[in-house]
C-alpha positions as CSV (number, residue, x, y, z in Angstrom):
1,M,0.0,0.0,0.0
2,S,1.3,3.4,-0.9
3,I,1.3,6.2,1.7
4,F,-0.6,8.3,-0.8
5,E,-3.6,6.0,-0.5
6,Y,-3.7,5.9,3.3
7,N,-6.2,8.8,4.0
8,G,-8.7,9.6,1.2
9,S,-10.1,13.1,0.9
10,A,-11.6,15.7,-1.4
11,V,-10.9,19.5,-1.4
12,V,-12.2,21.9,-4.0
13,A,-12.0,25.7,-4.3
14,M,-13.2,28.4,-6.7
15,V,-12.7,32.1,-7.1
16,G,-15.3,34.7,-8.1
17,K,-15.3,38.4,-8.3
18,N,-14.3,39.7,-4.8
19,C,-15.1,36.3,-3.3
20,F,-13.9,32.7,-3.0
21,A,-15.3,29.4,-1.8
22,I,-13.4,26.4,-0.4
23,A,-15.0,23.0,0.4
24,S,-13.9,19.6,1.7
25,D,-15.4,16.3,2.6
26,R,-15.7,15.3,6.3
27,R,-14.5,11.7,6.3
28,L,-11.3,10.5,7.8
29,G,-10.6,6.9,6.9
30,V,-7.9,4.3,6.3
31,Q,-8.7,2.7,3.0
32,L,-12.3,1.4,3.4
33,Q,-12.4,1.9,7.2
34,T,-14.0,5.1,8.5
35,I,-12.3,6.5,11.6
36,A,-14.1,9.9,11.9
37,T,-17.0,11.6,10.1
38,D,-16.2,15.2,11.2
39,F,-12.5,15.7,10.2
40,Q,-11.6,19.3,9.5
41,R,-9.5,19.7,6.3
42,I,-10.1,23.5,5.9
43,S,-8.2,25.7,8.3
44,K,-8.7,29.4,8.9
45,I,-5.4,31.3,9.2
46,H,-7.1,34.7,9.5
47,D,-10.3,36.4,8.2
48,R,-9.2,36.4,4.6
49,V,-6.9,33.4,4.4
50,F,-8.1,29.8,4.5
51,I,-6.2,26.7,3.4
52,G,-7.5,23.3,2.5
53,L,-5.1,20.4,3.1
54,S,-5.7,17.0,1.7
55,G,-3.5,13.9,2.4
56,L,-2.1,12.1,5.3
57,A,-4.0,13.3,8.4
58,T,-1.0,13.6,10.7
59,D,0.9,15.6,8.1
60,V,-2.2,17.9,7.6
61,Q,-2.3,18.7,11.3
62,T,1.5,19.2,11.6
63,L,1.6,21.5,8.5
64,Y,-1.3,23.5,9.9
65,Q,0.4,24.0,13.2
66,R,3.6,25.2,11.4
67,L,1.6,27.6,9.3
68,V,-0.2,29.1,12.3
69,F,3.2,29.4,14.1
70,R,4.8,31.2,11.2
71,H,1.8,33.5,10.7
72,K,1.9,34.5,14.4
73,L,5.6,35.3,14.1
74,Y,4.8,37.4,11.1
75,Q,2.0,39.2,13.0
76,L,4.4,40.0,15.9
77,R,7.1,41.3,13.6
78,E,5.0,43.2,11.0
79,E,2.0,44.1,13.3
80,R,-0.5,43.0,10.6
81,D,-1.9,39.9,9.0
82,M,-0.2,38.2,6.0
83,K,-1.5,39.0,2.6
84,P,-2.7,36.0,0.7
85,E,0.2,36.2,-1.7
86,T,2.7,36.2,1.2
87,F,0.9,33.2,2.7
88,A,1.1,31.3,-0.6
89,S,4.8,31.9,-0.7
90,L,5.1,30.7,2.9
91,V,3.2,27.5,2.1
92,S,5.4,26.9,-1.0
93,A,8.6,27.4,1.0
94,I,7.6,25.0,3.8
95,L,6.5,22.3,1.4
96,Y,9.7,22.7,-0.6
97,E,11.9,22.4,2.4
98,K,10.1,19.3,3.7
99,R,9.6,17.3,0.6
100,S,8.6,14.2,2.6
101,V,5.3,15.8,3.8
102,R,2.3,14.0,2.3
103,V,-0.2,16.8,1.9
104,W,-1.8,18.5,-1.1
105,P,-2.8,22.1,-0.4
106,L,-5.6,24.0,-2.2
107,L,-5.5,28.0,-1.9
108,V,-17.8,23.7,-4.5
109,P,-21.0,22.4,-3.3
110,T,-22.3,20.4,-6.3
111,T,-18.8,19.5,-7.5
112,L,-17.7,18.4,-4.1
113,L,-20.8,16.2,-3.5
114,S,-20.4,14.7,-7.0
115,S,-16.8,13.7,-6.3
116,V,-17.6,12.5,-2.8
117,D,-20.5,10.3,-4.1
118,R,-18.2,8.8,-6.7
119,D,-15.3,8.0,-4.4
120,C,-15.9,5.5,-1.6
121,L,-12.8,6.8,0.3
122,S,-14.2,10.2,0.9
123,G,-17.6,11.4,2.0
124,W,-19.9,12.0,5.0
125,G,-21.1,15.3,3.5
126,G,-19.1,18.5,3.1
127,H,-17.7,21.5,4.8
128,V,-17.9,24.8,2.8
129,Y,-16.7,28.3,3.4
130,V,-17.8,31.2,1.2
131,V,-15.7,34.3,1.8
132,T,-16.9,37.7,0.6
133,P,-15.4,41.2,1.4
134,T,-18.1,41.6,4.2
135,E,-18.6,38.2,5.6
136,V,-17.6,34.5,6.0
137,K,-20.4,31.9,5.6
138,E,-19.8,28.4,6.8
139,R,-22.1,25.6,5.7
140,I,-22.2,21.8,6.4
141,L,-23.5,19.8,3.4
142,K,-25.4,16.6,3.9
143,G,-24.3,13.8,1.6
144,R,-24.1,10.1,1.2
145,M,-23.2,8.5,4.5
146,D,-22.3,4.9,3.7
């Protein structure tokens, strides 16, 4: 078994005019065995920066902690939040320096549910964030749960 097949997942994103959406499935599993049905793959760094991480669950959690740590250091030094472009460069640099990390970053509802219904290694609905200049909407989608 390849390490790339260990935890199945789906993460999708789209960009519109002055807004974006990011969505993921909620299942954490090892091949055909479901371990959790509420695993969080989308992480909020600050109000305008979200990251979706797909791949090995332990690497996802470790990378998220490193990104939050680096963002807090940036906030202390610069006294402001990172711009999305700066954060994308940070993610790129961290992934390049640790090439053994098994995650796939992604910087929507129908597409997500279609992919989840087709793939038995992901599922249990979806988690969607829609970010506009004035608000952040979070939705939980109901989907196939088998």
